[in-house]
N, C-alpha and C positions, 0 to 999 in steps of 0.2 A: 815591507811595501814601498816600491820605486815612486820616484818623483813624478815623472810621464812618462805613458805607456802606452803606444800604440798595437792593438793584437788583428791581425789579421783584416787585416782594412782591403775591402776591394769597392772599386766606383768603375759600373759602365754607365757609358751613354749610347744609348740603342743596342749593338751588334759591337758595338767597340769597346774592350775593360783596359780602362787607363790606368789605374791600381789595381792587383792581381796578387793578393795575399800578403801583404807587406806588414814587418810587424817589427819592431824595436825599443829601447828601453832607453831614457835619456835619467842619468843620475842630478839630482841636484847640487849645481856648482859648476857643471860642464857646460862646454861647447861644443856641440854634437852635429857635423857636419852633415848634411844630405846632397849627394853629390848624382850625375847621371848626365848622359847626352839631351839634347833637345829632345824633349815629347816623350820622354821617360818619363811621369808623372810624376816628380817632385812639387810643383807647384799644385798640383791637383791634392795632393796629398796634405799640402798647407791648408787647403780649402776646407778640407773634410776635418781637419784636427779645427781651426779657426771658427769653422759653422756656414762658409759660405753655402757648401755642399753639403746633403748629407750622405753619409756612404751607404752604399748598396748591402754593406753587410761589411760585419767588424764591428768592434769596441775602439773606442778613447777613452784613457783612463787620466788624472790628472789630479795628485793626491788624495789617489784611491778613490773619485769618486768617476763614474761613468759621465763621459759629457758630448758623444757622440748625439750628433742631431741636433742640440740647443742652438737657439739665434747665435749671429754674431755678437748682439751687444749683451747677450747673459755670457757669453763665454768670457769676453772682455771684463765683465764685473768679478769674476772667479777669481779672473789674473792670469791671464793670457793675452800678450798683445800682438802684432804682426806688422811689419810693412811689407810694400807690393813692390814688383819687378818694372811694371811702368806706373812712376810717382804723380799722382796728380794732387799738390795741395789745391787750396782755394786761392787762386791765381791773384784774385783782386782785394787780399785781405791781405797782412802786413803777417811775417814771418810769426812777430809776436799772438796776433790773432788767431791763426793755424794753432798754434799751441795752447792756446788759451780755448779754443773751441773741443781738443780734444780732452782737455784737463776736465771740463765738465761733465765728463763719463764718470769721473770721482768728485766731484764737488758740487754743491747746490749754491753758490752762491759766487757772484762776480771774483769779492775781493779772494775768495779760496782759489779761485780757478787763474786768476792772474796771477798767483803768488806760486802756485806751484808752477806756473807755464814761464817764471822770470825762472825759477830755480833751474827749469830741464834746462833751455837756453842755455842759459850760464853754463853747465852740465855737457852740452853737446856742443862748446864753442860756437854758439851763434850768438852772441854778445854785438859782436860791429856789425850784426845786418838784422837786429832786432824790428826794427823800423822800415824793414824792405819789405817791397811788395813780393810776393813768393813768385809771380811771375816771373818776376826781374833776377832771379836769382841764377848762375849757374846749373850745369847739373850734378857739381860734387856739391852746391849747396842744398839744389834739392832733394838730394838725397840725406843728405846731414838731416833735412827737415823733416823727411820722412819717419827720421827713426827717434827726432825730438815729439813728434806725435804721438807715435808710439810709446816712450818712454813716458810721456804726460798722462798714459792709462794707469803707471804704476806697476807694472806685467811684474809677475815671478818669473812666466816663463816668457821670451820674446822672440818670436819665430821671424828671421830677417830673410827676404828673399832678393838675392843678386845684390845686394851694397854696393859691392866694389865694379859692377856693370858699367860699361861707358866712361869709368874714370882713368885717368894716368899714372903713370905707377907711384908719381908723391901722393895724387890724392887717395889711392889706394894702400898704401902704406898708413895716410892719416886715417881712413875707415878703420883699419885693422885697430891701431890704439884706442880709439873710439868704443869699437867692441870690446877689445879688452878691458876696459875702463868701466864699460858696464858689467861687465862678468864680477871685475872686483869690486860692484859695486853690492853685489848680492843677486844678480838675474841671473837666471841661467835661460842659455840660448842654443835653439835650433837653428842653423843657418845653412839657406841654399845657394852655390858658388859656383860658376863654370869657371874662375881665374884662378889654377891650380894651386900656383906659389901664396894668393891669401887663403884658401880651404887647408891645402897642408901647410901651411904655417900658423895657422890660429885655433882647428879644432883639436878637443885631447879625443875623440874617436869619429870615424864616416861610418858610415852606409851608404853603399850606394846601389842602386837601381838602373835597373835597363828593360824598356816594355814594360813597364809597370810591376816586375818583379824585382826581388832582393837580389842580386850576386854578390856581395862582400860586404863585412863588416869587422873593424877592426881599428887599429894604431892607424893614421896616414900614411906610414913607411910599410904596414901591411896592405892596405887597399891599393895605392901607390904599385906595387909588386905585384897584385895579383891579376893571373893570366886573362880571368873574363873582366875586368875592369879595362884592363891595356886592348882588349879585342872591341870591347864597346867603344871606344874613345879613337881606339886608330885603325881601328882594322884586323881581319887574320892574319894578316902580312906580319903583324906587329907581336902578335899573341905569343 
């Protein structure tokens, strides 16, 4: 039984097919990369997995159970957390209060939610800014807070959507180290990322899509050398 699997996922918006027959499996404990040019269907795939969109057709399996079509909070309770490409923290609340709010997905009382939030903040390296208003954080801090909010839901599977976008090289390396730490802590990761030095460094396997369809899957080196992937990113002159 695969830990996580999507099977022939399709998502149509009117006459537009955004995702077309995409299938892949993720092993427990691995970091699985999902890549493709802008508009290729990566975030739409995440939205179907996390319950934001119901698939037009296809199935999503988590630990052997079909989960497609369930509400996002139900999928979160099953053990799937996610971040968003455009981070939108609760700006007028502190970092701690943002993570406390996320912790209530698992906790019923303030004491438990606060304890979980404090542990998560320490794990994510946000202790120095715990009392800072979220709207005051720079982009790297907001990205890290986005991860902390997702981790406060105690996911077994974490979907990361462009965690390194907008970061400078030093901040990107720090993000990579945090992602590795999350995996070492026992969380399986599926990551969307446009920065190739990040996705190629961190992923065990990579699945590439273009125009909503699978074009390659394999190790980072295999995918990077695939002619269809090269063409999708650089054009026919480079393929």
